VOMITI-189172 format. One line per 2 residues: for each residue x, y, z of C-alpha. Coordinates in Angstrom, 2 decimals, padded with zeros to 5 digits. Layout:
X:Y:Z  ...
% end
This chain:
113.20:-039.51:134.20  109.56:-038.90:133.40
107.38:-041.95:132.81  105.26:-041.97:129.67
102.15:-042.78:131.72  102.16:-039.24:133.11
100.39:-037.21:130.46  098.50:-033.97:130.32
095.40:-035.71:128.97  095.28:-038.18:131.88
096.04:-035.38:134.36  093.23:-033.25:132.89
090.79:-036.12:133.29  091.86:-036.90:136.86
092.00:-033.28:138.07  088.65:-032.40:136.49
087.02:-035.39:138.17  088.74:-035.43:141.57
089.98:-031.98:142.60  087.92:-029.12:143.99
089.84:-026.02:142.86  090.84:-026.56:139.23
090.73:-023.03:137.78  094.51:-022.54:137.64
094.97:-026.00:136.10  092.38:-025.42:133.37
093.80:-021.93:132.67  097.34:-023.26:132.15
098.54:-024.10:128.64  099.62:-027.63:127.72
103.36:-026.86:127.93  103.04:-025.45:131.47
100.92:-028.43:132.54  103.59:-030.82:131.26
106.34:-028.90:133.09  104.29:-028.99:136.29
103.72:-032.74:135.88  107.45:-033.31:135.31
108.41:-031.29:138.38  105.74:-032.93:140.54
106.84:-036.41:139.56  110.53:-035.64:140.03
109.92:-034.04:143.43  107.80:-036.95:144.68
110.26:-039.52:143.32  113.17:-037.84:145.09
111.29:-037.25:148.35  109.83:-040.76:148.52
112.35:-042.79:146.52  111.68:-045.95:148.54
108.03:-046.00:147.49  106.05:-046.53:144.32
104.54:-043.20:143.27  101.07:-043.65:141.72
100.10:-041.36:138.86  097.18:-040.01:140.91
099.60:-038.66:143.55  101.47:-036.82:140.80
098.21:-035.34:139.54  097.18:-034.20:143.03
100.58:-032.58:143.60  100.51:-031.01:140.12
097.20:-029.32:140.83  098.66:-027.89:144.04
101.81:-026.69:142.26  099.89:-024.94:139.50
098.08:-022.92:142.19  101.31:-022.21:144.07
102.93:-020.91:140.88  100.03:-019.02:139.32
100.72:-015.45:138.20  099.80:-013.87:141.53
101.45:-016.38:143.86  104.56:-016.43:141.69
105.19:-012.83:142.78  105.32:-013.97:146.41
107.61:-016.83:145.44  109.94:-014.23:143.94
110.03:-012.30:147.21  107.35:-009.63:146.72
105.43:-008.97:149.94  102.55:-007.00:148.43
101.35:-004.82:145.57  098.54:-002.42:144.75
096.60:-002.12:141.51  095.45:001.48:141.10
091.84:001.85:142.31  091.27:-001.90:142.05
092.77:-003.53:145.12  095.73:-004.21:147.33
097.32:-007.63:147.67  099.61:-008.70:150.52
101.23:-012.08:151.00  101.70:-013.92:154.28
105.31:-013.96:155.44  105.37:-017.76:155.34
104.62:-017.71:151.61  107.23:-015.09:150.70
110.39:-017.11:150.47  112.25:-016.16:147.33
113.27:-018.20:144.35  114.37:-021.80:144.81
112.18:-022.79:147.75  111.81:-026.46:148.65
108.85:-027.77:146.65  108.27:-030.62:149.11
106.45:-028.20:151.40  103.67:-028.01:148.78
103.03:-031.77:148.68  099.38:-032.14:149.76
098.26:-034.77:152.25  096.03:-036.23:149.52
099.15:-037.14:147.50  100.80:-038.64:150.58
097.67:-040.69:151.26  097.74:-042.05:147.71
101.43:-042.96:148.00  100.77:-044.55:151.38
097.83:-046.56:150.07  099.87:-047.84:147.11
102.68:-048.95:149.44  100.80:-050.11:152.53
102.23:-047.38:154.78  100.99:-044.24:156.47
102.67:-041.01:155.38  102.07:-037.66:157.01
103.41:-034.14:156.80  103.40:-034.08:160.57
106.55:-035.19:162.32  107.25:-036.16:165.90
109.62:-033.70:167.54  111.23:-033.46:170.95
110.09:-030.53:173.07  111.84:-029.27:176.17
109.60:-027.78:178.82
% end
């Protein structure tokens, strides 16, 4: 369920003031921005259900998602490995980014969003995980 506090107007204000790369966000229409906000909030709420999710973390994640799903990157998300525009340029995607439809969105959660969630809850969250290694 989407909270009413998450709005495009508040996201626009936050992203314009606090994020470095905002071109894809400002280019998106209001309906796409709202969908991105909804998905970002739902993903964070499911991934970190034991924590309070501050609006700012949703905005940070939304700005990352709008870049990940811009027109060019969306092609990689759909499985395309590269394309050429006649006499203009050639574009190839890294194998790690070409993953097909339905990829886990949690991999796009930026550390800045995790830091905001951690700060709001008095914990430290990181994308890094401790793993056992056999040598």
